[in-house]
Structures are given as structure tokens and as C-alpha cells.
PDB file of N, CA, C, O and CB in Angstrom:
ATOM      1  N   MET A   1     -33.481   5.066  -1.177  1.00  0.00           N
ATOM      2  CA  MET A   1     -32.047   4.271  -1.935  1.00  0.00           C
ATOM      3  C   MET A   1     -31.484   3.828  -1.215  1.00  0.00           C
ATOM      4  O   MET A   1     -31.490   4.310  -0.082  1.00  0.00           O
ATOM      5  CB  MET A   1     -31.007   4.911  -2.646  1.00  0.00           C
ATOM      6  N   GLU A   2     -30.535   2.417  -1.586  1.00  0.00           N
ATOM      7  CA  GLU A   2     -29.673   2.559  -0.444  1.00  0.00           C
ATOM      8  C   GLU A   2     -28.378   2.433  -1.301  1.00  0.00           C
ATOM      9  O   GLU A   2     -28.449   2.094  -2.483  1.00  0.00           O
ATOM     10  CB  GLU A   2     -29.896   1.417   0.839  1.00  0.00           C
ATOM     11  N   THR A   3     -26.924   2.773  -0.550  1.00  0.00           N
ATOM     12  CA  THR A   3     -26.006   2.443  -1.798  1.00  0.00           C
ATOM     13  C   THR A   3     -25.081   1.654  -1.308  1.00  0.00           C
ATOM     14  O   THR A   3     -25.301   1.029  -0.271  1.00  0.00           O
ATOM     15  CB  THR A   3     -25.316   3.616  -2.528  1.00  0.00           C
ATOM     16  N   TYR A   4     -24.289   1.589  -1.753  1.00  0.00           N
ATOM     17  CA  TYR A   4     -22.963   0.553  -1.239  1.00  0.00           C
ATOM     18  C   TYR A   4     -22.103   1.137  -1.515  1.00  0.00           C
ATOM     19  O   TYR A   4     -22.213   2.079  -2.299  1.00  0.00           O
ATOM     20  CB  TYR A   4     -22.666  -0.823  -1.769  1.00  0.00           C
ATOM     21  N   GLU A   5     -20.444   0.633  -0.734  1.00  0.00           N
ATOM     22  CA  GLU A   5     -19.280   1.426  -0.247  1.00  0.00           C
ATOM     23  C   GLU A   5     -18.420   0.199  -0.485  1.00  0.00           C
ATOM     24  O   GLU A   5     -18.978  -0.769   0.032  1.00  0.00           O
ATOM     25  CB  GLU A   5     -19.321   2.134   1.388  1.00  0.00           C
ATOM     26  N   LYS A   6     -17.446  -0.085  -0.982  1.00  0.00           N
ATOM     27  CA  LYS A   6     -16.726  -1.109  -0.707  1.00  0.00           C
ATOM     28  C   LYS A   6     -15.021  -0.682  -0.954  1.00  0.00           C
ATOM     29  O   LYS A   6     -14.697   0.043  -1.894  1.00  0.00           O
ATOM     30  CB  LYS A   6     -17.319  -2.299  -1.614  1.00  0.00           C
ATOM     31  N   ILE A   7     -14.266  -1.101  -0.221  1.00  0.00           N
ATOM     32  CA  ILE A   7     -12.541  -0.594   0.002  1.00  0.00           C
ATOM     33  C   ILE A   7     -11.976  -1.578  -1.313  1.00  0.00           C
ATOM     34  O   ILE A   7     -11.972  -2.806  -1.228  1.00  0.00           O
ATOM     35  CB  ILE A   7     -11.606  -1.168   1.994  1.00  0.00           C
ATOM     36  N   VAL A   8     -11.569  -0.936  -2.363  1.00  0.00           N
ATOM     37  CA  VAL A   8     -10.593  -1.434  -3.520  1.00  0.00           C
ATOM     38  C   VAL A   8      -9.380  -1.282  -3.019  1.00  0.00           C
ATOM     39  O   VAL A   8      -9.020  -0.321  -2.338  1.00  0.00           O
ATOM     40  CB  VAL A   8     -10.651  -0.697  -4.887  1.00  0.00           C
ATOM     41  N   MET A   9      -8.608  -2.367  -3.386  1.00  0.00           N
ATOM     42  CA  MET A   9      -7.073  -2.259  -3.617  1.00  0.00           C
ATOM     43  C   MET A   9      -6.507  -2.334  -5.056  1.00  0.00           C
ATOM     44  O   MET A   9      -7.014  -2.926  -6.009  1.00  0.00           O
ATOM     45  CB  MET A   9      -6.408  -3.368  -2.867  1.00  0.00           C
ATOM     46  N   ASN A  10      -5.453  -1.680  -5.033  1.00  0.00           N
ATOM     47  CA  ASN A  10      -4.648  -1.195  -6.406  1.00  0.00           C
ATOM     48  C   ASN A  10      -3.533  -1.344  -6.232  1.00  0.00           C
ATOM     49  O   ASN A  10      -2.980  -0.435  -5.613  1.00  0.00           O
ATOM     50  CB  ASN A  10      -4.724   0.135  -6.895  1.00  0.00           C
ATOM     51  N   THR A  11      -2.662  -2.543  -6.684  1.00  0.00           N
ATOM     52  CA  THR A  11      -1.350  -3.035  -6.555  1.00  0.00           C
ATOM     53  C   THR A  11      -0.441  -2.670  -8.154  1.00  0.00           C
ATOM     54  O   THR A  11      -0.690  -2.962  -9.323  1.00  0.00           O
ATOM     55  CB  THR A  11      -1.528  -4.802  -6.157  1.00  0.00           C
ATOM     56  N   GLU A  12       0.512  -2.022  -7.594  1.00  0.00           N
ATOM     57  CA  GLU A  12       1.239  -1.622  -9.211  1.00  0.00           C
ATOM     58  C   GLU A  12       2.718  -1.887  -8.580  1.00  0.00           C
ATOM     59  O   GLU A  12       3.025  -2.190  -7.427  1.00  0.00           O
ATOM     60  CB  GLU A  12       0.955   0.409 -10.014  1.00  0.00           C
ATOM     61  N   GLU A  13       3.182  -1.762  -9.238  1.00  0.00           N
ATOM     62  CA  GLU A  13       5.388  -1.785  -8.924  1.00  0.00           C
ATOM     63  C   GLU A  13       5.887  -0.588  -9.890  1.00  0.00           C
ATOM     64  O   GLU A  13       5.845  -0.216 -11.063  1.00  0.00           O
ATOM     65  CB  GLU A  13       6.577  -3.777  -9.769  1.00  0.00           C
ATOM     66  N   LEU A  14       6.477  -0.168  -8.392  1.00  0.00           N
ATOM     67  CA  LEU A  14       7.421   1.123  -9.348  1.00  0.00           C
ATOM     68  C   LEU A  14       8.676   0.725  -9.637  1.00  0.00           C
ATOM     69  O   LEU A  14       9.276  -0.215  -9.115  1.00  0.00           O
ATOM     70  CB  LEU A  14       7.719   2.612  -8.572  1.00  0.00           C
ATOM     71  N   ASP A  15       9.287   1.882 -10.969  1.00  0.00           N
ATOM     72  CA  ASP A  15      10.314   1.226 -11.243  1.00  0.00           C
ATOM     73  C   ASP A  15      11.472   0.917 -10.521  1.00  0.00           C
ATOM     74  O   ASP A  15      12.312   0.246 -11.122  1.00  0.00           O
ATOM     75  CB  ASP A  15      10.597   1.637 -12.047  1.00  0.00           C
ATOM     76  N   ASP A  16      11.738   1.292  -9.232  1.00  0.00           N
ATOM     77  CA  ASP A  16      12.924   0.726  -8.164  1.00  0.00           C
ATOM     78  C   ASP A  16      12.430  -0.519  -7.738  1.00  0.00           C
ATOM     79  O   ASP A  16      12.879  -0.965  -6.682  1.00  0.00           O
ATOM     80  CB  ASP A  16      13.231   1.679  -6.763  1.00  0.00           C
ATOM     81  N   GLY A  17      11.616  -1.144  -8.341  1.00  0.00           N
ATOM     82  CA  GLY A  17      10.711  -2.819  -7.685  1.00  0.00           C
ATOM     83  C   GLY A  17      10.043  -2.606  -6.408  1.00  0.00           C
ATOM     84  O   GLY A  17       9.903  -3.699  -5.860  1.00  0.00           O
ATOM     85  N   SER A  18       9.524  -1.556  -5.635  1.00  0.00           N
ATOM     86  CA  SER A  18       9.166  -1.524  -4.372  1.00  0.00           C
ATOM     87  C   SER A  18       7.334  -1.612  -5.134  1.00  0.00           C
ATOM     88  O   SER A  18       6.985  -1.043  -6.168  1.00  0.00           O
ATOM     89  CB  SER A  18       9.902   0.049  -3.294  1.00  0.00           C
ATOM     90  N   ALA A  19       6.599  -2.341  -4.387  1.00  0.00           N
ATOM     91  CA  ALA A  19       5.165  -2.669  -4.722  1.00  0.00           C
ATOM     92  C   ALA A  19       4.284  -1.556  -3.783  1.00  0.00           C
ATOM     93  O   ALA A  19       4.742  -1.235  -2.686  1.00  0.00           O
ATOM     94  CB  ALA A  19       4.789  -4.412  -4.322  1.00  0.00           C
ATOM     95  N   VAL A  20       3.449  -1.182  -4.095  1.00  0.00           N
ATOM     96  CA  VAL A  20       2.436   0.174  -3.401  1.00  0.00           C
ATOM     97  C   VAL A  20       1.069  -0.532  -3.805  1.00  0.00           C
ATOM     98  O   VAL A  20       0.850  -0.994  -4.925  1.00  0.00           O
ATOM     99  CB  VAL A  20       2.634   2.116  -4.285  1.00  0.00           C
ATOM    100  N   ILE A  21       0.378  -0.546  -2.975  1.00  0.00           N
ATOM    101  CA  ILE A  21      -0.969  -0.837  -2.503  1.00  0.00           C
ATOM    102  C   ILE A  21      -1.704   0.377  -2.108  1.00  0.00           C
ATOM    103  O   ILE A  21      -1.643   0.880  -0.986  1.00  0.00           O
ATOM    104  CB  ILE A  21      -0.936  -1.767  -1.370  1.00  0.00           C
ATOM    105  N   ASN A  22      -2.665   0.982  -3.465  1.00  0.00           N
ATOM    106  CA  ASN A  22      -3.081   2.277  -2.612  1.00  0.00           C
ATOM    107  C   ASN A  22      -5.125   1.090  -2.382  1.00  0.00           C
ATOM    108  O   ASN A  22      -5.559   0.083  -2.941  1.00  0.00           O
ATOM    109  CB  ASN A  22      -2.975   4.615  -4.083  1.00  0.00           C
ATOM    110  N   PHE A  23      -5.715   2.073  -1.249  1.00  0.00           N
ATOM    111  CA  PHE A  23      -6.678   1.645  -0.594  1.00  0.00           C
ATOM    112  C   PHE A  23      -7.712   2.809  -1.321  1.00  0.00           C
ATOM    113  O   PHE A  23      -7.392   3.963  -1.036  1.00  0.00           O
ATOM    114  CB  PHE A  23      -6.402   1.575   1.083  1.00  0.00           C
ATOM    115  N   ASP A  24      -8.841   2.676  -2.171  1.00  0.00           N
ATOM    116  CA  ASP A  24      -9.659   3.447  -2.263  1.00  0.00           C
ATOM    117  C   ASP A  24     -11.258   3.060  -2.125  1.00  0.00           C
ATOM    118  O   ASP A  24     -11.699   1.994  -2.556  1.00  0.00           O
ATOM    119  CB  ASP A  24      -9.299   3.943  -3.294  1.00  0.00           C
ATOM    120  N   ILE A  25     -11.868   3.805  -1.636  1.00  0.00           N
ATOM    121  CA  ILE A  25     -13.380   3.512  -1.336  1.00  0.00           C
ATOM    122  C   ILE A  25     -14.272   3.584  -2.119  1.00  0.00           C
ATOM    123  O   ILE A  25     -14.583   4.776  -2.129  1.00  0.00           O
ATOM    124  CB  ILE A  25     -13.877   4.153  -0.527  1.00  0.00           C
ATOM    125  N   THR A  26     -15.096   2.877  -3.016  1.00  0.00           N
ATOM    126  CA  THR A  26     -15.641   2.990  -4.390  1.00  0.00           C
ATOM    127  C   THR A  26     -17.390   3.489  -4.183  1.00  0.00           C
ATOM    128  O   THR A  26     -17.738   3.269  -3.023  1.00  0.00           O
ATOM    129  CB  THR A  26     -15.419   1.318  -5.239  1.00  0.00           C
ATOM    130  N   ASP A  27     -18.296   3.975  -4.875  1.00  0.00           N
ATOM    131  CA  ASP A  27     -19.207   3.760  -4.754  1.00  0.00           C
ATOM    132  C   ASP A  27     -19.925   2.293  -5.367  1.00  0.00           C
ATOM    133  O   ASP A  27     -19.346   1.216  -5.506  1.00  0.00           O
ATOM    134  CB  ASP A  27     -19.516   4.807  -5.042  1.00  0.00           C
ATOM    135  N   ASP A  28     -21.372   2.612  -5.683  1.00  0.00           N
ATOM    136  CA  ASP A  28     -22.264   1.736  -6.759  1.00  0.00           C
ATOM    137  C   ASP A  28     -21.682   1.023  -7.545  1.00  0.00           C
ATOM    138  O   ASP A  28     -21.794  -0.198  -7.648  1.00  0.00           O
ATOM    139  CB  ASP A  28     -23.040   2.397  -7.613  1.00  0.00           C
ATOM    140  N   TYR A  29     -20.567   2.211  -8.570  1.00  0.00           N
ATOM    141  CA  TYR A  29     -20.399   2.150  -9.821  1.00  0.00           C
ATOM    142  C   TYR A  29     -19.025   2.148  -9.953  1.00  0.00           C
ATOM    143  O   TYR A  29     -18.425   2.603 -10.927  1.00  0.00           O
ATOM    144  CB  TYR A  29     -21.050   3.106 -10.509  1.00  0.00           C
ATOM    145  N   ASN A  30     -18.344   1.461  -8.639  1.00  0.00           N
ATOM    146  CA  ASN A  30     -16.947   1.285  -8.956  1.00  0.00           C
ATOM    147  C   ASN A  30     -16.107   2.440  -9.180  1.00  0.00           C
ATOM    148  O   ASN A  30     -14.980   2.285  -9.650  1.00  0.00           O
ATOM    149  CB  ASN A  30     -16.844   0.533 -10.042  1.00  0.00           C
ATOM    150  N   ILE A  31     -16.693   3.938  -8.794  1.00  0.00           N
ATOM    151  CA  ILE A  31     -15.950   4.894  -9.072  1.00  0.00           C
ATOM    152  C   ILE A  31     -15.689   5.442  -7.890  1.00  0.00           C
ATOM    153  O   ILE A  31     -16.642   5.688  -7.152  1.00  0.00           O
ATOM    154  CB  ILE A  31     -16.415   5.695  -9.961  1.00  0.00           C
ATOM    155  N   PRO A  32     -14.086   5.804  -7.386  1.00  0.00           N
ATOM    156  CA  PRO A  32     -13.443   6.259  -5.984  1.00  0.00           C
ATOM    157  C   PRO A  32     -14.205   7.482  -5.500  1.00  0.00           C
ATOM    158  O   PRO A  32     -14.166   8.598  -6.018  1.00  0.00           O
ATOM    159  CB  PRO A  32     -11.795   6.659  -6.110  1.00  0.00           C
ATOM    160  N   THR A  33     -14.998   7.063  -4.291  1.00  0.00           N
ATOM    161  CA  THR A  33     -15.619   8.634  -3.563  1.00  0.00           C
ATOM    162  C   THR A  33     -14.232   8.768  -2.445  1.00  0.00           C
ATOM    163  O   THR A  33     -14.111   9.911  -2.004  1.00  0.00           O
ATOM    164  CB  THR A  33     -17.688   8.462  -2.436  1.00  0.00           C
ATOM    165  N   GLN A  34     -13.464   8.026  -2.074  1.00  0.00           N
ATOM    166  CA  GLN A  34     -12.287   8.548  -1.023  1.00  0.00           C
ATOM    167  C   GLN A  34     -11.489   7.729  -1.270  1.00  0.00           C
ATOM    168  O   GLN A  34     -11.759   6.549  -1.492  1.00  0.00           O
ATOM    169  CB  GLN A  34     -12.475   8.630   0.511  1.00  0.00           C
ATOM    170  N   GLN A  35     -10.357   8.232  -1.270  1.00  0.00           N
ATOM    171  CA  GLN A  35      -8.786   7.630  -1.161  1.00  0.00           C
ATOM    172  C   GLN A  35      -8.320   7.401   0.103  1.00  0.00           C
ATOM    173  O   GLN A  35      -7.830   8.414   0.601  1.00  0.00           O
ATOM    174  CB  GLN A  35      -7.717   8.540  -1.736  1.00  0.00           C
ATOM    175  N   GLY A  36      -8.294   6.218   0.951  1.00  0.00           N
ATOM    176  CA  GLY A  36      -8.042   5.923   2.079  1.00  0.00           C
ATOM    177  C   GLY A  36      -6.531   5.838   2.852  1.00  0.00           C
ATOM    178  O   GLY A  36      -6.354   5.667   4.058  1.00  0.00           O
ATOM    179  N   GLY A  37      -5.706   5.973   2.020  1.00  0.00           N
ATOM    180  CA  GLY A  37      -4.129   5.872   1.946  1.00  0.00           C
ATOM    181  C   GLY A  37      -3.531   4.887   0.912  1.00  0.00           C
ATOM    182  O   GLY A  37      -4.088   4.602  -0.149  1.00  0.00           O
ATOM    183  N   TYR A  38      -2.365   4.406   1.317  1.00  0.00           N
ATOM    184  CA  TYR A  38      -1.592   3.286   0.253  1.00  0.00           C
ATOM    185  C   TYR A  38      -0.467   3.048   1.272  1.00  0.00           C
ATOM    186  O   TYR A  38      -0.270   3.709   2.291  1.00  0.00           O
ATOM    187  CB  TYR A  38      -0.949   3.935  -1.530  1.00  0.00           C
ATOM    188  N   VAL A  39       0.239   1.996   0.829  1.00  0.00           N
ATOM    189  CA  VAL A  39       1.227   0.822   1.753  1.00  0.00           C
ATOM    190  C   VAL A  39       2.327   1.095   0.301  1.00  0.00           C
ATOM    191  O   VAL A  39       1.947   1.379  -0.835  1.00  0.00           O
ATOM    192  CB  VAL A  39       0.347  -1.421   2.152  1.00  0.00           C
ATOM    193  N   ILE A  40       3.509   0.939   0.689  1.00  0.00           N
ATOM    194  CA  ILE A  40       4.594   0.749  -0.192  1.00  0.00           C
ATOM    195  C   ILE A  40       5.752  -0.225   0.853  1.00  0.00           C
ATOM    196  O   ILE A  40       6.257   0.070   1.936  1.00  0.00           O
ATOM    197  CB  ILE A  40       5.201   2.424  -0.768  1.00  0.00           C
ATOM    198  N   ALA A  41       5.891  -1.439   0.020  1.00  0.00           N
ATOM    199  CA  ALA A  41       6.427  -2.432   0.474  1.00  0.00           C
ATOM    200  C   ALA A  41       7.928  -2.461  -0.767  1.00  0.00           C
ATOM    201  O   ALA A  41       7.940  -2.653  -1.983  1.00  0.00           O
ATOM    202  CB  ALA A  41       5.194  -3.765   0.544  1.00  0.00           C
ATOM    203  N   ARG A  42       9.238  -2.131   0.382  1.00  0.00           N
ATOM    204  CA  ARG A  42      10.256  -2.578  -0.427  1.00  0.00           C
ATOM    205  C   ARG A  42      11.527  -3.456   0.153  1.00  0.00           C
ATOM    206  O   ARG A  42      11.886  -3.370   1.327  1.00  0.00           O
ATOM    207  CB  ARG A  42      10.713  -1.414  -1.011  1.00  0.00           C
ATOM    208  N   LYS A  43      12.230  -4.403  -0.922  1.00  0.00           N
ATOM    209  CA  LYS A  43      13.023  -4.992  -0.046  1.00  0.00           C
ATOM    210  C   LYS A  43      14.634  -4.162  -0.135  1.00  0.00           C
ATOM    211  O   LYS A  43      14.713  -3.229  -0.934  1.00  0.00           O
ATOM    212  CB  LYS A  43      12.996  -6.638  -0.437  1.00  0.00           C
ATOM    213  N   ASP A  44      15.923  -4.543   0.727  1.00  0.00           N
ATOM    214  CA  ASP A  44      16.995  -3.539   0.712  1.00  0.00           C
ATOM    215  C   ASP A  44      18.034  -4.399   0.814  1.00  0.00           C
ATOM    216  O   ASP A  44      18.578  -4.482   1.915  1.00  0.00           O
ATOM    217  CB  ASP A  44      16.991  -2.431   1.793  1.00  0.00           C
ATOM    218  N   GLU A  45      18.516  -5.193  -0.266  1.00  0.00           N
ATOM    219  CA  GLU A  45      19.587  -5.970  -0.287  1.00  0.00           C
ATOM    220  C   GLU A  45      20.687  -5.491   0.842  1.00  0.00           C
ATOM    221  O   GLU A  45      20.876  -6.020   1.938  1.00  0.00           O
ATOM    222  CB  GLU A  45      20.107  -5.952  -1.707  1.00  0.00           C
ATOM    223  N   ASP A  46      21.327  -4.405   0.310  1.00  0.00           N
ATOM    224  CA  ASP A  46      22.420  -3.937   1.644  1.00  0.00           C
ATOM    225  C   ASP A  46      22.367  -3.956   2.775  1.00  0.00           C
ATOM    226  O   ASP A  46      23.417  -4.014   3.415  1.00  0.00           O
ATOM    227  CB  ASP A  46      22.747  -2.900   1.786  1.00  0.00           C
ATOM    228  N   ASP A  47      21.208  -3.915   3.377  1.00  0.00           N
ATOM    229  CA  ASP A  47      21.263  -4.472   4.886  1.00  0.00           C
ATOM    230  C   ASP A  47      20.012  -5.653   4.920  1.00  0.00           C
ATOM    231  O   ASP A  47      19.233  -5.532   5.865  1.00  0.00           O
ATOM    232  CB  ASP A  47      20.943  -3.048   6.169  1.00  0.00           C
ATOM    233  N   GLY A  48      19.831  -6.455   4.243  1.00  0.00           N
ATOM    234  CA  GLY A  48      19.054  -7.085   4.245  1.00  0.00           C
ATOM    235  C   GLY A  48      17.398  -7.211   5.287  1.00  0.00           C
ATOM    236  O   GLY A  48      17.075  -7.939   6.225  1.00  0.00           O
ATOM    237  N   CYS A  49      16.679  -6.106   4.530  1.00  0.00           N
ATOM    238  CA  CYS A  49      15.450  -5.886   5.586  1.00  0.00           C
ATOM    239  C   CYS A  49      14.369  -5.935   4.260  1.00  0.00           C
ATOM    240  O   CYS A  49      14.845  -5.749   3.141  1.00  0.00           O
ATOM    241  CB  CYS A  49      15.477  -4.121   6.730  1.00  0.00           C
ATOM    242  N   PHE A  50      13.181  -6.140   4.382  1.00  0.00           N
ATOM    243  CA  PHE A  50      12.247  -5.509   4.297  1.00  0.00           C
ATOM    244  C   PHE A  50      11.474  -4.185   5.188  1.00  0.00           C
ATOM    245  O   PHE A  50      11.152  -4.077   6.372  1.00  0.00           O
ATOM    246  CB  PHE A  50      11.742  -6.390   4.202  1.00  0.00           C
ATOM    247  N   TYR A  51      11.363  -3.302   4.050  1.00  0.00           N
ATOM    248  CA  TYR A  51      10.572  -2.100   4.355  1.00  0.00           C
ATOM    249  C   TYR A  51       9.287  -1.665   4.463  1.00  0.00           C
ATOM    250  O   TYR A  51       9.277  -0.532   3.980  1.00  0.00           O
ATOM    251  CB  TYR A  51      10.820  -1.473   3.770  1.00  0.00           C
ATOM    252  N   VAL A  52       8.054  -1.999   4.888  1.00  0.00           N
ATOM    253  CA  VAL A  52       6.604  -1.647   4.891  1.00  0.00           C
ATOM    254  C   VAL A  52       6.160  -0.530   5.556  1.00  0.00           C
ATOM    255  O   VAL A  52       5.969  -0.575   6.771  1.00  0.00           O
ATOM    256  CB  VAL A  52       5.886  -2.613   5.386  1.00  0.00           C
ATOM    257  N   THR A  53       5.879   0.968   4.592  1.00  0.00           N
ATOM    258  CA  THR A  53       5.593   1.991   5.080  1.00  0.00           C
ATOM    259  C   THR A  53       4.098   1.912   4.827  1.00  0.00           C
ATOM    260  O   THR A  53       3.500   1.466   3.847  1.00  0.00           O
ATOM    261  CB  THR A  53       6.369   3.080   4.590  1.00  0.00           C
ATOM    262  N   VAL A  54       3.566   2.541   6.126  1.00  0.00           N
ATOM    263  CA  VAL A  54       1.482   2.708   5.742  1.00  0.00           C
ATOM    264  C   VAL A  54       1.598   4.211   5.393  1.00  0.00           C
ATOM    265  O   VAL A  54       2.518   4.879   5.866  1.00  0.00           O
ATOM    266  CB  VAL A  54      -0.067   2.440   7.548  1.00  0.00           C
ATOM    267  N   PHE A  55       0.784   4.679   4.671  1.00  0.00           N
ATOM    268  CA  PHE A  55       0.581   6.573   4.490  1.00  0.00           C
ATOM    269  C   PHE A  55      -1.185   6.277   4.282  1.00  0.00           C
ATOM    270  O   PHE A  55      -1.834   5.509   3.573  1.00  0.00           O
ATOM    271  CB  PHE A  55       1.680   7.647   2.517  1.00  0.00           C
ATOM    272  N   ASN A  56      -1.639   7.647   5.616  1.00  0.00           N
ATOM    273  CA  ASN A  56      -2.458   8.289   4.917  1.00  0.00           C
ATOM    274  C   ASN A  56      -3.292   8.721   3.380  1.00  0.00           C
ATOM    275  O   ASN A  56      -2.785   8.564   2.270  1.00  0.00           O
ATOM    276  CB  ASN A  56      -2.074   8.815   5.246  1.00  0.00           C
ATOM    277  N   ALA A  57      -4.120   9.064   3.538  1.00  0.00           N
ATOM    278  CA  ALA A  57      -4.529   9.661   2.338  1.00  0.00           C
ATOM    279  C   ALA A  57      -3.890  10.768   1.721  1.00  0.00           C
ATOM    280  O   ALA A  57      -3.807  10.790   0.493  1.00  0.00           O
ATOM    281  CB  ALA A  57      -5.666   9.996   2.476  1.00  0.00           C
ATOM    282  N   ASP A  58      -3.261  12.024   2.663  1.00  0.00           N
ATOM    283  CA  ASP A  58      -2.684  13.400   3.044  1.00  0.00           C
ATOM    284  C   ASP A  58      -0.906  12.924   2.477  1.00  0.00           C
ATOM    285  O   ASP A  58      -0.055  13.760   2.174  1.00  0.00           O
ATOM    286  CB  ASP A  58      -2.968  13.854   5.152  1.00  0.00           C
ATOM    287  N   GLY A  59      -0.694  11.383   2.453  1.00  0.00           N
ATOM    288  CA  GLY A  59       0.687  11.528   2.103  1.00  0.00           C
ATOM    289  C   GLY A  59       1.525  11.113   3.504  1.00  0.00           C
ATOM    290  O   GLY A  59       2.671  10.734   3.260  1.00  0.00           O
ATOM    291  N   ASP A  60       1.197  11.117   4.765  1.00  0.00           N
ATOM    292  CA  ASP A  60       1.232  11.474   5.781  1.00  0.00           C
ATOM    293  C   ASP A  60       2.151   9.725   6.587  1.00  0.00           C
ATOM    294  O   ASP A  60       1.485   8.777   7.004  1.00  0.00           O
ATOM    295  CB  ASP A  60      -0.449  12.094   6.150  1.00  0.00           C
ATOM    296  N   VAL A  61       3.115   9.749   6.591  1.00  0.00           N
ATOM    297  CA  VAL A  61       3.373   8.424   7.197  1.00  0.00           C
ATOM    298  C   VAL A  61       2.880   7.991   8.432  1.00  0.00           C
ATOM    299  O   VAL A  61       3.123   8.721   9.393  1.00  0.00           O
ATOM    300  CB  VAL A  61       4.586   8.265   7.319  1.00  0.00           C
ATOM    301  N   LEU A  62       2.131   6.787   8.655  1.00  0.00           N
ATOM    302  CA  LEU A  62       1.468   6.495   9.400  1.00  0.00           C
ATOM    303  C   LEU A  62       2.356   5.294  10.340  1.00  0.00           C
ATOM    304  O   LEU A  62       2.107   5.439  11.537  1.00  0.00           O
ATOM    305  CB  LEU A  62       0.251   6.230   8.701  1.00  0.00           C
ATOM    306  N   SER A  63       3.177   4.328  10.102  1.00  0.00           N
ATOM    307  CA  SER A  63       3.937   3.825  10.268  1.00  0.00           C
ATOM    308  C   SER A  63       5.155   3.106   9.408  1.00  0.00           C
ATOM    309  O   SER A  63       5.374   3.376   8.228  1.00  0.00           O
ATOM    310  CB  SER A  63       3.389   3.430  10.789  1.00  0.00           C
ATOM    311  N   GLU A  64       5.767   2.332  10.036  1.00  0.00           N
ATOM    312  CA  GLU A  64       6.870   1.999   9.151  1.00  0.00           C
ATOM    313  C   GLU A  64       7.330   0.808   9.907  1.00  0.00           C
ATOM    314  O   GLU A  64       7.422   1.062  11.108  1.00  0.00           O
ATOM    315  CB  GLU A  64       8.009   3.177   8.916  1.00  0.00           C
ATOM    316  N   THR A  65       7.660  -0.453   9.583  1.00  0.00           N
ATOM    317  CA  THR A  65       8.114  -1.763   9.866  1.00  0.00           C
ATOM    318  C   THR A  65       9.098  -1.982   8.951  1.00  0.00           C
ATOM    319  O   THR A  65       9.129  -1.616   7.777  1.00  0.00           O
ATOM    320  CB  THR A  65       7.106  -2.793   9.830  1.00  0.00           C
ATOM    321  N   VAL A  66       9.950  -2.646   9.610  1.00  0.00           N
ATOM    322  CA  VAL A  66      11.497  -3.191   9.334  1.00  0.00           C
ATOM    323  C   VAL A  66      11.585  -4.482   9.493  1.00  0.00           C
ATOM    324  O   VAL A  66      11.787  -4.850  10.651  1.00  0.00           O
ATOM    325  CB  VAL A  66      12.587  -2.645  10.228  1.00  0.00           C
ATOM    326  N   VAL A  67      11.477  -5.470   8.500  1.00  0.00           N
ATOM    327  CA  VAL A  67      11.715  -7.174   8.871  1.00  0.00           C
ATOM    328  C   VAL A  67      12.977  -7.408   8.244  1.00  0.00           C
ATOM    329  O   VAL A  67      13.272  -6.961   7.136  1.00  0.00           O
ATOM    330  CB  VAL A  67      10.495  -8.374   8.201  1.00  0.00           C
ATOM    331  N   PRO A  68      13.766  -8.158   9.004  1.00  0.00           N
ATOM    332  CA  PRO A  68      15.339  -8.510   8.426  1.00  0.00           C
ATOM    333  C   PRO A  68      14.374  -9.729   7.552  1.00  0.00           C
ATOM    334  O   PRO A  68      13.303 -10.248   7.868  1.00  0.00           O
ATOM    335  CB  PRO A  68      16.986  -9.179   9.887  1.00  0.00           C
ATOM    336  N   PHE A  69      15.063  -9.884   6.593  1.00  0.00           N
ATOM    337  CA  PHE A  69      14.859 -11.340   5.971  1.00  0.00           C
ATOM    338  C   PHE A  69      16.170 -12.421   5.535  1.00  0.00           C
ATOM    339  O   PHE A  69      17.311 -12.099   5.204  1.00  0.00           O
ATOM    340  CB  PHE A  69      14.057 -11.055   4.614  1.00  0.00           C
ATOM    341  N   LYS A  70      15.820 -13.243   5.609  1.00  0.00           N
ATOM    342  CA  LYS A  70      17.236 -14.208   5.015  1.00  0.00           C
ATOM    343  C   LYS A  70      16.452 -15.491   4.351  1.00  0.00           C
ATOM    344  O   LYS A  70      15.512 -16.052   4.913  1.00  0.00           O
ATOM    345  CB  LYS A  70      18.536 -14.881   6.535  1.00  0.00           C
ATOM    346  N   PHE A  71      16.969 -15.861   3.101  1.00  0.00           N
ATOM    347  CA  PHE A  71      16.239 -16.718   2.061  1.00  0.00           C
ATOM    348  C   PHE A  71      16.929 -17.576   2.967  1.00  0.00           C
ATOM    349  O   PHE A  71      17.883 -17.391   3.724  1.00  0.00           O
ATOM    350  CB  PHE A  71      16.425 -16.708   0.272  1.00  0.00           C
ATOM    351  N   LYS A  72      15.712 -19.245   2.520  1.00  0.00           N
ATOM    352  CA  LYS A  72      16.787 -20.362   2.531  1.00  0.00           C
ATOM    353  C   LYS A  72      17.310 -20.576   1.490  1.00  0.00           C
ATOM    354  O   LYS A  72      16.735 -20.248   0.452  1.00  0.00           O
ATOM    355  CB  LYS A  72      16.437 -21.536   2.894  1.00  0.00           C
ATOM    356  N   GLU A  73      18.451 -21.140   1.471  1.00  0.00           N
ATOM    357  CA  GLU A  73      19.145 -21.990   0.573  1.00  0.00           C
ATOM    358  C   GLU A  73      19.139 -23.376  -0.128  1.00  0.00           C
ATOM    359  O   GLU A  73      20.050 -23.684  -0.896  1.00  0.00           O
ATOM    360  CB  GLU A  73      19.920 -22.011   1.005  1.00  0.00           C
TER     361      GLU A  73
END
């Protein structure tokens, strides 16, 4: 019997406006078999930057990228 796994991304918004993307591996019946980690993206109005932080399945920070932004008027 052959099994199929796929990576599923679930997105939700936190109370502070940050976006969280969870990565899970699921089996044939869409039941999560492994947690792959998650990404949090947030915007800081005070310093004018987006922060994108990548975590592994244990919650350890793997990387954080800071990108300045300026919207067109």
C-alpha cells in the first residue's frame, strides 16, 4: 500500500494583527502527522518595517528578516 503525505499551510490572524502560517505534514486522510514549523509576519508602524520570523517545530527561531516599507501615496 502506498501512502501520500502533503504539506498543508494554515493561516490565521492574531489579536495584534500579525499573520501566522503553520506548516504541517498530513497523511492520506488529512490528519497531521508532523508539525513542520511556522512563520509569523508583522508590521511595525513605529519603525516602518515588516518583520518575518521563521520558527522550527520546537518553536526555536531559525531566522528573522526585517524589511523597511513605504506605501505609495
